[in-house]
Backbone as XML, in Angstrom:
<?xml version="1.0"?>
<chain id="A" units="angstrom">
  <residue number="1" name="MET">
    <atom name="N" x="8.964" y="270.231" z="163.415"/>
    <atom name="CA" x="7.663" y="270.173" z="164.019"/>
    <atom name="C" x="6.629" y="270.690" z="163.016"/>
  </residue>
  <residue number="2" name="GLU">
    <atom name="N" x="5.511" y="270.060" z="162.956"/>
    <atom name="CA" x="4.494" y="270.430" z="161.969"/>
    <atom name="C" x="3.228" y="270.951" z="162.638"/>
  </residue>
  <residue number="3" name="ALA">
    <atom name="N" x="3.387" y="271.591" z="163.783"/>
    <atom name="CA" x="2.237" y="272.124" z="164.511"/>
    <atom name="C" x="1.725" y="273.383" z="163.824"/>
  </residue>
  <residue number="4" name="LYS">
    <atom name="N" x="0.418" y="273.526" z="163.817"/>
    <atom name="CA" x="-0.186" y="274.739" z="163.266"/>
    <atom name="C" x="0.294" y="275.931" z="164.092"/>
  </residue>
  <residue number="5" name="THR">
    <atom name="N" x="0.696" y="276.984" z="163.408"/>
    <atom name="CA" x="1.209" y="278.184" z="164.058"/>
    <atom name="C" x="0.527" y="279.392" z="163.443"/>
  </residue>
  <residue number="6" name="GLU">
    <atom name="N" x="0.091" y="280.293" z="164.304"/>
    <atom name="CA" x="-0.533" y="281.527" z="163.820"/>
    <atom name="C" x="0.290" y="282.713" z="164.279"/>
  </residue>
  <residue number="7" name="PHE">
    <atom name="N" x="0.625" y="283.575" z="163.339"/>
    <atom name="CA" x="1.300" y="284.829" z="163.627"/>
    <atom name="C" x="0.260" y="285.929" z="163.471"/>
  </residue>
  <residue number="8" name="ARG">
    <atom name="N" x="0.131" y="286.740" z="164.500"/>
    <atom name="CA" x="-0.906" y="287.766" z="164.495"/>
    <atom name="C" x="-0.255" y="289.131" z="164.681"/>
  </residue>
  <residue number="9" name="MET">
    <atom name="N" x="-0.493" y="290.002" z="163.739"/>
    <atom name="CA" x="0.002" y="291.373" z="163.835"/>
    <atom name="C" x="-0.995" y="292.178" z="164.667"/>
  </residue>
  <residue number="10" name="LEU">
    <atom name="N" x="-0.502" y="293.052" z="165.522"/>
    <atom name="CA" x="-1.395" y="293.852" z="166.358"/>
    <atom name="C" x="-2.213" y="294.840" z="165.541"/>
  </residue>
  <residue number="11" name="ASN">
    <atom name="N" x="-1.629" y="295.329" z="164.479"/>
    <atom name="CA" x="-2.315" y="296.260" z="163.588"/>
    <atom name="C" x="-2.247" y="295.698" z="162.175"/>
  </residue>
  <residue number="12" name="THR">
    <atom name="N" x="-3.208" y="296.056" z="161.344"/>
    <atom name="CA" x="-3.198" y="295.581" z="159.962"/>
    <atom name="C" x="-1.914" y="296.070" z="159.288"/>
  </residue>
  <residue number="13" name="PRO">
    <atom name="N" x="-1.104" y="295.164" z="158.753"/>
    <atom name="CA" x="0.203" y="295.551" z="158.226"/>
    <atom name="C" x="0.181" y="296.302" z="156.899"/>
  </residue>
  <residue number="14" name="GLY">
    <atom name="N" x="-0.919" y="296.248" z="156.172"/>
    <atom name="CA" x="-0.959" y="296.923" z="154.868"/>
    <atom name="C" x="-0.233" y="296.110" z="153.813"/>
  </residue>
  <residue number="15" name="ASN">
    <atom name="N" x="0.090" y="296.727" z="152.711"/>
    <atom name="CA" x="0.771" y="296.067" z="151.587"/>
    <atom name="C" x="0.027" y="294.820" z="151.113"/>
  </residue>
  <residue number="16" name="GLY">
    <atom name="N" x="-1.295" y="294.780" z="151.334"/>
    <atom name="CA" x="-2.088" y="293.639" z="150.886"/>
    <atom name="C" x="-2.066" y="292.439" z="151.807"/>
  </residue>
  <residue number="17" name="TYR">
    <atom name="N" x="-1.421" y="292.567" z="152.976"/>
    <atom name="CA" x="-1.322" y="291.451" z="153.913"/>
    <atom name="C" x="-2.439" y="291.526" z="154.943"/>
  </residue>
  <residue number="18" name="GLY">
    <atom name="N" x="-2.908" y="290.372" z="155.385"/>
    <atom name="CA" x="-3.895" y="290.312" z="156.442"/>
    <atom name="C" x="-3.240" y="290.457" z="157.805"/>
  </residue>
  <residue number="19" name="GLN">
    <atom name="N" x="-4.070" y="290.503" z="158.830"/>
    <atom name="CA" x="-3.566" y="290.715" z="160.178"/>
    <atom name="C" x="-3.022" y="289.439" z="160.816"/>
  </residue>
  <residue number="20" name="SER">
    <atom name="N" x="-3.406" y="288.276" z="160.287"/>
    <atom name="CA" x="-2.852" y="287.029" z="160.825"/>
    <atom name="C" x="-2.323" y="286.177" z="159.688"/>
  </residue>
  <residue number="21" name="PHE">
    <atom name="N" x="-1.383" y="285.330" z="160.030"/>
    <atom name="CA" x="-0.701" y="284.500" z="159.045"/>
    <atom name="C" x="-0.508" y="283.130" z="159.670"/>
  </residue>
  <residue number="22" name="GLN">
    <atom name="N" x="-0.945" y="282.078" z="158.988"/>
    <atom name="CA" x="-0.861" y="280.731" z="159.551"/>
    <atom name="C" x="0.124" y="279.861" z="158.786"/>
  </residue>
  <residue number="23" name="ILE">
    <atom name="N" x="0.809" y="279.035" z="159.547"/>
    <atom name="CA" x="1.753" y="278.067" z="158.987"/>
    <atom name="C" x="1.340" y="276.685" z="159.487"/>
  </residue>
  <residue number="24" name="GLY">
    <atom name="N" x="1.364" y="275.703" z="158.606"/>
    <atom name="CA" x="1.061" y="274.331" z="158.985"/>
    <atom name="C" x="-0.395" y="273.965" z="158.865"/>
  </residue>
  <residue number="25" name="GLU">
    <atom name="N" x="-1.202" y="274.852" z="158.353"/>
    <atom name="CA" x="-2.624" y="274.560" z="158.242"/>
    <atom name="C" x="-2.944" y="273.796" z="156.960"/>
  </residue>
  <residue number="26" name="ILE">
    <atom name="N" x="-2.220" y="274.079" z="155.890"/>
    <atom name="CA" x="-2.481" y="273.428" z="154.598"/>
    <atom name="C" x="-1.959" y="271.996" z="154.594"/>
  </residue>
  <residue number="27" name="GLY">
    <atom name="N" x="-0.796" y="271.799" z="155.194"/>
    <atom name="CA" x="-0.199" y="270.467" z="155.231"/>
    <atom name="C" x="1.308" y="270.559" z="155.232"/>
  </residue>
  <residue number="28" name="PRO">
    <atom name="N" x="1.982" y="269.473" z="155.600"/>
    <atom name="CA" x="3.442" y="269.496" z="155.745"/>
    <atom name="C" x="4.200" y="269.828" z="154.464"/>
  </residue>
  <residue number="29" name="ASP">
    <atom name="N" x="3.630" y="269.524" z="153.315"/>
    <atom name="CA" x="4.322" y="269.801" z="152.056"/>
    <atom name="C" x="4.434" y="271.288" z="151.759"/>
  </residue>
  <residue number="30" name="PHE">
    <atom name="N" x="3.660" y="272.112" z="152.441"/>
    <atom name="CA" x="3.621" y="273.536" z="152.138"/>
    <atom name="C" x="4.262" y="274.395" z="153.223"/>
  </residue>
  <residue number="31" name="ILE">
    <atom name="N" x="4.794" y="273.776" z="154.270"/>
    <atom name="CA" x="5.326" y="274.544" z="155.400"/>
    <atom name="C" x="6.456" y="275.471" z="154.974"/>
  </residue>
  <residue number="32" name="GLN">
    <atom name="N" x="7.407" y="275.008" z="154.204"/>
    <atom name="CA" x="8.522" y="275.873" z="153.809"/>
    <atom name="C" x="8.032" y="277.044" z="152.972"/>
  </residue>
  <residue number="33" name="THR">
    <atom name="N" x="7.086" y="276.803" z="152.080"/>
    <atom name="CA" x="6.523" y="277.881" z="151.261"/>
    <atom name="C" x="5.835" y="278.899" z="152.158"/>
  </residue>
  <residue number="34" name="GLU">
    <atom name="N" x="5.095" y="278.423" z="153.166"/>
    <atom name="CA" x="4.416" y="279.335" z="154.094"/>
    <atom name="C" x="5.426" y="280.140" z="154.910"/>
  </residue>
  <residue number="35" name="ILE">
    <atom name="N" x="6.498" y="279.504" z="155.352"/>
    <atom name="CA" x="7.540" y="280.207" z="156.099"/>
    <atom name="C" x="8.190" y="281.264" z="155.230"/>
  </residue>
  <residue number="36" name="ASP">
    <atom name="N" x="8.496" y="280.925" z="153.991"/>
    <atom name="CA" x="9.092" y="281.902" z="153.069"/>
    <atom name="C" x="8.165" y="283.096" z="152.873"/>
  </residue>
  <residue number="37" name="SER">
    <atom name="N" x="6.862" y="282.840" z="152.744"/>
    <atom name="CA" x="5.888" y="283.926" z="152.577"/>
    <atom name="C" x="5.820" y="284.789" z="153.832"/>
  </residue>
  <residue number="38" name="LEU">
    <atom name="N" x="5.893" y="284.160" z="155.000"/>
    <atom name="CA" x="5.878" y="284.918" z="156.250"/>
    <atom name="C" x="7.077" y="285.855" z="156.320"/>
  </residue>
  <residue number="39" name="PHE">
    <atom name="N" x="8.261" y="285.346" z="156.034"/>
    <atom name="CA" x="9.454" y="286.185" z="156.079"/>
    <atom name="C" x="9.390" y="287.313" z="155.056"/>
  </residue>
  <residue number="40" name="GLN">
    <atom name="N" x="8.840" y="287.036" z="153.892"/>
    <atom name="CA" x="8.673" y="288.089" z="152.887"/>
    <atom name="C" x="7.772" y="289.195" z="153.436"/>
  </residue>
  <residue number="41" name="MET">
    <atom name="N" x="6.665" y="288.806" z="154.061"/>
    <atom name="CA" x="5.756" y="289.780" z="154.638"/>
    <atom name="C" x="6.442" y="290.579" z="155.743"/>
  </residue>
  <residue number="42" name="LEU">
    <atom name="N" x="7.171" y="289.909" z="156.631"/>
    <atom name="CA" x="7.829" y="290.600" z="157.738"/>
    <atom name="C" x="8.880" y="291.595" z="157.261"/>
  </residue>
  <residue number="43" name="ARG">
    <atom name="N" x="9.518" y="291.310" z="156.136"/>
    <atom name="CA" x="10.503" y="292.247" z="155.581"/>
    <atom name="C" x="9.835" y="293.488" z="154.991"/>
  </residue>
  <residue number="44" name="GLN">
    <atom name="N" x="8.566" y="293.402" z="154.655"/>
    <atom name="CA" x="7.888" y="294.497" z="153.969"/>
    <atom name="C" x="7.019" y="295.373" z="154.870"/>
  </residue>
  <residue number="45" name="VAL">
    <atom name="N" x="6.856" y="294.987" z="156.126"/>
    <atom name="CA" x="5.998" y="295.762" z="157.021"/>
    <atom name="C" x="6.805" y="296.266" z="158.212"/>
  </residue>
  <residue number="46" name="GLN">
    <atom name="N" x="6.293" y="297.316" z="158.839"/>
    <atom name="CA" x="6.924" y="297.876" z="160.023"/>
    <atom name="C" x="5.862" y="298.113" z="161.075"/>
  </residue>
  <residue number="47" name="PRO">
    <atom name="N" x="6.248" y="298.022" z="162.357"/>
    <atom name="CA" x="5.281" y="298.301" z="163.407"/>
    <atom name="C" x="4.864" y="299.773" z="163.368"/>
  </residue>
  <residue number="48" name="TYR">
    <atom name="N" x="3.610" y="300.018" z="163.711"/>
    <atom name="CA" x="3.104" y="301.393" z="163.771"/>
    <atom name="C" x="1.858" y="301.411" z="164.643"/>
  </residue>
  <residue number="49" name="GLY">
    <atom name="N" x="1.470" y="302.567" z="165.047"/>
    <atom name="CA" x="0.185" y="302.749" z="165.714"/>
    <atom name="C" x="0.145" y="302.266" z="167.151"/>
  </residue>
  <residue number="50" name="VAL">
    <atom name="N" x="-1.052" y="301.952" z="167.578"/>
    <atom name="CA" x="-1.317" y="301.558" z="168.957"/>
    <atom name="C" x="-0.908" y="300.108" z="169.194"/>
  </residue>
  <residue number="51" name="THR">
    <atom name="N" x="-0.960" y="299.692" z="170.464"/>
    <atom name="CA" x="-0.522" y="298.346" z="170.837"/>
    <atom name="C" x="-1.643" y="297.649" z="171.618"/>
  </residue>
  <residue number="52" name="PRO">
    <atom name="N" x="-2.688" y="297.174" z="170.927"/>
    <atom name="CA" x="-3.849" y="296.584" z="171.600"/>
    <atom name="C" x="-3.617" y="295.136" z="172.066"/>
  </residue>
  <residue number="53" name="LEU">
    <atom name="N" x="-2.633" y="294.956" z="172.936"/>
    <atom name="CA" x="-2.287" y="293.615" z="173.397"/>
    <atom name="C" x="-3.426" y="292.943" z="174.152"/>
  </residue>
  <residue number="54" name="ALA">
    <atom name="N" x="-4.104" y="293.670" z="175.046"/>
    <atom name="CA" x="-5.186" y="293.060" z="175.832"/>
    <atom name="C" x="-6.294" y="292.551" z="174.910"/>
  </residue>
  <residue number="55" name="THR">
    <atom name="N" x="-6.652" y="293.337" z="173.917"/>
    <atom name="CA" x="-7.698" y="292.935" z="172.975"/>
    <atom name="C" x="-7.307" y="291.650" z="172.250"/>
  </residue>
  <residue number="56" name="HIS">
    <atom name="N" x="-6.072" y="291.566" z="171.811"/>
    <atom name="CA" x="-5.621" y="290.368" z="171.100"/>
    <atom name="C" x="-5.544" y="289.155" z="172.024"/>
  </residue>
  <residue number="57" name="LEU">
    <atom name="N" x="-5.110" y="289.360" z="173.273"/>
    <atom name="CA" x="-5.078" y="288.246" z="174.214"/>
    <atom name="C" x="-6.487" y="287.726" z="174.487"/>
  </residue>
  <residue number="58" name="GLU">
    <atom name="N" x="-7.449" y="288.622" z="174.583"/>
    <atom name="CA" x="-8.841" y="288.208" z="174.778"/>
    <atom name="C" x="-9.346" y="287.429" z="173.565"/>
  </residue>
  <residue number="59" name="ASP">
    <atom name="N" x="-8.980" y="287.864" z="172.368"/>
    <atom name="CA" x="-9.360" y="287.135" z="171.148"/>
    <atom name="C" x="-8.735" y="285.734" z="171.138"/>
  </residue>
  <residue number="60" name="ILE">
    <atom name="N" x="-7.475" y="285.663" z="171.524"/>
    <atom name="CA" x="-6.787" y="284.370" z="171.560"/>
    <atom name="C" x="-7.465" y="283.456" z="172.581"/>
  </residue>
  <residue number="61" name="TYR">
    <atom name="N" x="-7.821" y="283.998" z="173.730"/>
    <atom name="CA" x="-8.520" y="283.215" z="174.753"/>
    <atom name="C" x="-9.822" y="282.651" z="174.187"/>
  </residue>
  <residue number="62" name="ARG">
    <atom name="N" x="-10.604" y="283.495" z="173.507"/>
    <atom name="CA" x="-11.875" y="283.027" z="172.937"/>
    <atom name="C" x="-11.658" y="281.964" z="171.856"/>
  </residue>
  <residue number="63" name="THR">
    <atom name="N" x="-10.532" y="281.990" z="171.196"/>
    <atom name="CA" x="-10.218" y="280.986" z="170.180"/>
    <atom name="C" x="-9.782" y="279.673" z="170.821"/>
  </residue>
  <residue number="64" name="VAL">
    <atom name="N" x="-8.954" y="279.746" z="171.847"/>
    <atom name="CA" x="-8.341" y="278.564" z="172.441"/>
    <atom name="C" x="-9.244" y="277.883" z="173.471"/>
  </residue>
  <residue number="65" name="LYS">
    <atom name="N" x="-10.008" y="278.642" z="174.214"/>
    <atom name="CA" x="-10.823" y="278.075" z="175.301"/>
    <atom name="C" x="-11.715" y="276.921" z="174.838"/>
  </residue>
  <residue number="66" name="PRO">
    <atom name="N" x="-12.428" y="277.044" z="173.699"/>
    <atom name="CA" x="-13.253" y="275.910" z="173.256"/>
    <atom name="C" x="-12.446" y="274.657" z="172.917"/>
  </residue>
  <residue number="67" name="MET">
    <atom name="N" x="-11.149" y="274.797" z="172.681"/>
    <atom name="CA" x="-10.294" y="273.662" z="172.343"/>
    <atom name="C" x="-9.668" y="273.017" z="173.578"/>
  </residue>
  <residue number="68" name="GLU">
    <atom name="N" x="-9.870" y="273.625" z="174.739"/>
    <atom name="CA" x="-9.158" y="273.199" z="175.945"/>
    <atom name="C" x="-9.299" y="271.710" z="176.230"/>
  </residue>
  <residue number="69" name="HIS">
    <atom name="N" x="-10.502" y="271.193" z="176.245"/>
    <atom name="CA" x="-10.709" y="269.778" z="176.572"/>
    <atom name="C" x="-9.978" y="268.869" z="175.578"/>
  </residue>
  <residue number="70" name="SER">
    <atom name="N" x="-10.134" y="269.156" z="174.309"/>
    <atom name="CA" x="-9.485" y="268.348" z="173.276"/>
    <atom name="C" x="-7.965" y="268.408" z="173.397"/>
  </residue>
  <residue number="71" name="LEU">
    <atom name="N" x="-7.433" y="269.598" z="173.632"/>
    <atom name="CA" x="-5.989" y="269.745" z="173.777"/>
    <atom name="C" x="-5.475" y="268.933" z="174.973"/>
  </residue>
  <residue number="72" name="ARG">
    <atom name="N" x="-6.167" y="269.057" z="176.096"/>
    <atom name="CA" x="-5.742" y="268.319" z="177.298"/>
    <atom name="C" x="-5.850" y="266.804" z="177.080"/>
  </residue>
  <residue number="73" name="THR">
    <atom name="N" x="-6.949" y="266.378" z="176.460"/>
    <atom name="CA" x="-7.156" y="264.952" z="176.208"/>
    <atom name="C" x="-6.044" y="264.382" z="175.337"/>
  </residue>
  <residue number="74" name="ASN">
    <atom name="N" x="-5.583" y="265.153" z="174.360"/>
    <atom name="CA" x="-4.557" y="264.696" z="173.433"/>
    <atom name="C" x="-3.140" y="265.033" z="173.889"/>
  </residue>
  <residue number="75" name="GLY">
    <atom name="N" x="-3.015" y="265.573" z="175.105"/>
    <atom name="CA" x="-1.689" y="265.907" z="175.618"/>
    <atom name="C" x="-1.021" y="267.034" z="174.855"/>
  </residue>
  <residue number="76" name="GLN">
    <atom name="N" x="-1.819" y="267.912" z="174.280"/>
    <atom name="CA" x="-1.277" y="269.027" z="173.497"/>
    <atom name="C" x="-1.297" y="270.306" z="174.319"/>
  </residue>
  <residue number="77" name="ARG">
    <atom name="N" x="-0.468" y="271.239" z="173.910"/>
    <atom name="CA" x="-0.374" y="272.527" z="174.590"/>
    <atom name="C" x="-0.412" y="273.654" z="173.571"/>
  </residue>
  <residue number="78" name="VAL">
    <atom name="N" x="-0.685" y="274.821" z="174.085"/>
    <atom name="CA" x="-0.647" y="276.030" z="173.270"/>
    <atom name="C" x="0.555" y="276.839" z="173.729"/>
  </residue>
  <residue number="79" name="ALA">
    <atom name="N" x="1.366" y="277.285" z="172.794"/>
    <atom name="CA" x="2.491" y="278.164" z="173.102"/>
    <atom name="C" x="2.147" y="279.552" z="172.591"/>
  </residue>
  <residue number="80" name="LEU">
    <atom name="N" x="2.284" y="280.529" z="173.447"/>
    <atom name="CA" x="1.990" y="281.906" z="173.073"/>
    <atom name="C" x="3.252" y="282.721" z="173.267"/>
  </residue>
  <residue number="81" name="VAL">
    <atom name="N" x="3.694" y="283.357" z="172.197"/>
    <atom name="CA" x="4.870" y="284.210" z="172.242"/>
    <atom name="C" x="4.428" y="285.626" z="171.894"/>
  </residue>
  <residue number="82" name="LEU">
    <atom name="N" x="4.744" y="286.570" z="172.767"/>
    <atom name="CA" x="4.411" y="287.970" z="172.514"/>
    <atom name="C" x="5.685" y="288.720" z="172.155"/>
  </residue>
  <residue number="83" name="ALA">
    <atom name="N" x="5.631" y="289.435" z="171.069"/>
    <atom name="CA" x="6.737" y="290.309" z="170.672"/>
    <atom name="C" x="6.119" y="291.662" z="170.349"/>
  </residue>
  <residue number="84" name="THR">
    <atom name="N" x="6.549" y="292.687" z="171.050"/>
    <atom name="CA" x="5.933" y="293.994" z="170.875"/>
    <atom name="C" x="6.976" y="295.100" z="170.943"/>
  </residue>
  <residue number="85" name="ASP">
    <atom name="N" x="6.647" y="296.222" z="170.355"/>
    <atom name="CA" x="7.530" y="297.376" z="170.412"/>
    <atom name="C" x="6.951" y="298.469" z="171.307"/>
  </residue>
  <residue number="86" name="GLY">
    <atom name="N" x="5.912" y="298.132" z="172.066"/>
    <atom name="CA" x="5.295" y="299.163" z="172.892"/>
    <atom name="C" x="4.564" y="298.607" z="174.090"/>
  </residue>
  <residue number="87" name="ILE">
    <atom name="N" x="4.061" y="299.519" z="174.905"/>
    <atom name="CA" x="3.278" y="299.133" z="176.072"/>
    <atom name="C" x="1.849" y="298.843" z="175.637"/>
  </residue>
  <residue number="88" name="PRO">
    <atom name="N" x="1.109" y="298.041" z="176.416"/>
    <atom name="CA" x="-0.277" y="297.740" z="176.057"/>
    <atom name="C" x="-1.138" y="299.007" z="176.058"/>
  </residue>
  <residue number="89" name="THR">
    <atom name="N" x="-1.858" y="299.207" z="174.963"/>
    <atom name="CA" x="-2.761" y="300.356" z="174.867"/>
    <atom name="C" x="-4.095" y="299.885" z="174.301"/>
  </residue>
  <residue number="90" name="ASP">
    <atom name="N" x="-5.091" y="300.750" z="174.391"/>
    <atom name="CA" x="-6.349" y="300.479" z="173.712"/>
    <atom name="C" x="-6.243" y="301.025" z="172.294"/>
  </residue>
  <residue number="91" name="HIS">
    <atom name="N" x="-7.345" y="301.012" z="171.564"/>
    <atom name="CA" x="-7.311" y="301.464" z="170.167"/>
    <atom name="C" x="-7.160" y="302.975" z="170.024"/>
  </residue>
  <residue number="92" name="ASN">
    <atom name="N" x="-7.229" y="303.686" z="171.163"/>
    <atom name="CA" x="-7.017" y="305.138" z="171.154"/>
    <atom name="C" x="-5.627" y="305.519" z="171.640"/>
  </residue>
  <residue number="93" name="GLY">
    <atom name="N" x="-4.825" y="304.519" z="171.977"/>
    <atom name="CA" x="-3.474" y="304.788" z="172.451"/>
    <atom name="C" x="-3.365" y="304.993" z="173.949"/>
  </residue>
  <residue number="94" name="GLU">
    <atom name="N" x="-4.473" y="304.804" z="174.684"/>
    <atom name="CA" x="-4.448" y="304.956" z="176.136"/>
    <atom name="C" x="-3.870" y="303.682" z="176.765"/>
  </residue>
  <residue number="95" name="PRO">
    <atom name="N" x="-2.976" y="303.832" z="177.767"/>
    <atom name="CA" x="-2.369" y="302.652" z="178.408"/>
    <atom name="C" x="-3.420" y="301.704" z="178.972"/>
  </residue>
  <residue number="96" name="GLN">
    <atom name="N" x="-3.145" y="300.400" z="178.872"/>
    <atom name="CA" x="-4.062" y="299.358" z="179.340"/>
    <atom name="C" x="-3.321" y="298.300" z="180.153"/>
  </residue>
  <residue number="97" name="HIS">
    <atom name="N" x="-2.528" y="298.728" z="181.102"/>
    <atom name="CA" x="-1.734" y="297.765" z="181.877"/>
    <atom name="C" x="-2.617" y="296.767" z="182.624"/>
  </residue>
  <residue number="98" name="ASP">
    <atom name="N" x="-3.653" y="297.258" z="183.321"/>
    <atom name="CA" x="-4.513" y="296.365" z="184.112"/>
    <atom name="C" x="-5.272" y="295.389" z="183.227"/>
  </residue>
  <residue number="99" name="GLN">
    <atom name="N" x="-5.825" y="295.865" z="182.120"/>
    <atom name="CA" x="-6.567" y="294.994" z="181.208"/>
    <atom name="C" x="-5.636" y="293.940" z="180.607"/>
  </residue>
  <residue number="100" name="PHE">
    <atom name="N" x="-4.424" y="294.352" z="180.274"/>
    <atom name="CA" x="-3.444" y="293.413" z="179.725"/>
    <atom name="C" x="-3.124" y="292.323" z="180.751"/>
  </residue>
  <residue number="101" name="GLU">
    <atom name="N" x="-2.884" y="292.725" z="181.991"/>
    <atom name="CA" x="-2.554" y="291.757" z="183.032"/>
    <atom name="C" x="-3.716" y="290.788" z="183.259"/>
  </residue>
  <residue number="102" name="ARG">
    <atom name="N" x="-4.943" y="291.287" z="183.301"/>
    <atom name="CA" x="-6.112" y="290.411" z="183.489"/>
    <atom name="C" x="-6.251" y="289.420" z="182.333"/>
  </residue>
  <residue number="103" name="ALA">
    <atom name="N" x="-6.092" y="289.917" z="181.097"/>
    <atom name="CA" x="-6.218" y="289.041" z="179.925"/>
    <atom name="C" x="-5.123" y="287.970" z="179.934"/>
  </residue>
  <residue number="104" name="LEU">
    <atom name="N" x="-3.929" y="288.342" z="180.315"/>
    <atom name="CA" x="-2.822" y="287.381" z="180.370"/>
    <atom name="C" x="-3.076" y="286.326" z="181.453"/>
  </residue>
  <residue number="105" name="LYS">
    <atom name="N" x="-3.547" y="286.748" z="182.606"/>
    <atom name="CA" x="-3.848" y="285.798" z="183.686"/>
    <atom name="C" x="-4.957" y="284.844" z="183.274"/>
  </residue>
  <residue number="106" name="LYS">
    <atom name="N" x="-5.948" y="285.343" z="182.555"/>
    <atom name="CA" x="-7.048" y="284.481" z="182.104"/>
    <atom name="C" x="-6.513" y="283.378" z="181.201"/>
  </residue>
  <residue number="107" name="LEU">
    <atom name="N" x="-5.559" y="283.717" z="180.344"/>
    <atom name="CA" x="-4.953" y="282.722" z="179.456"/>
    <atom name="C" x="-4.179" y="281.660" z="180.229"/>
  </residue>
  <residue number="108" name="LEU">
    <atom name="N" x="-3.625" y="282.046" z="181.347"/>
    <atom name="CA" x="-2.774" y="281.133" z="182.125"/>
    <atom name="C" x="-3.571" y="280.178" z="182.990"/>
  </residue>
  <residue number="109" name="THR">
    <atom name="N" x="-4.889" y="280.363" z="183.078"/>
    <atom name="CA" x="-5.695" y="279.477" z="183.924"/>
    <atom name="C" x="-6.157" y="278.262" z="183.152"/>
  </residue>
</chain>
């Protein structure tokens, strides 16, 4: 599959890496190189800090919502996979269960 895929780290990973990593944006000839770079980055970083899941879900919603009509017209879908090592928190480490649930429900509509 050659669908554009974005991997987003909840916190800046350091080691010179950005917070998001995209595969399939340059073109099909570069997908394996992009995957190899992603795995290299994942081997060099570790989770740390707070878990701002609600904030990231809201950002994803703002990114995807303007594409909704085009995606539906073309029979395309968005797949969202969450992988986390902690409970949803704000940037101060305070739990954000309700905000996380609201942001997730907004994405599902």
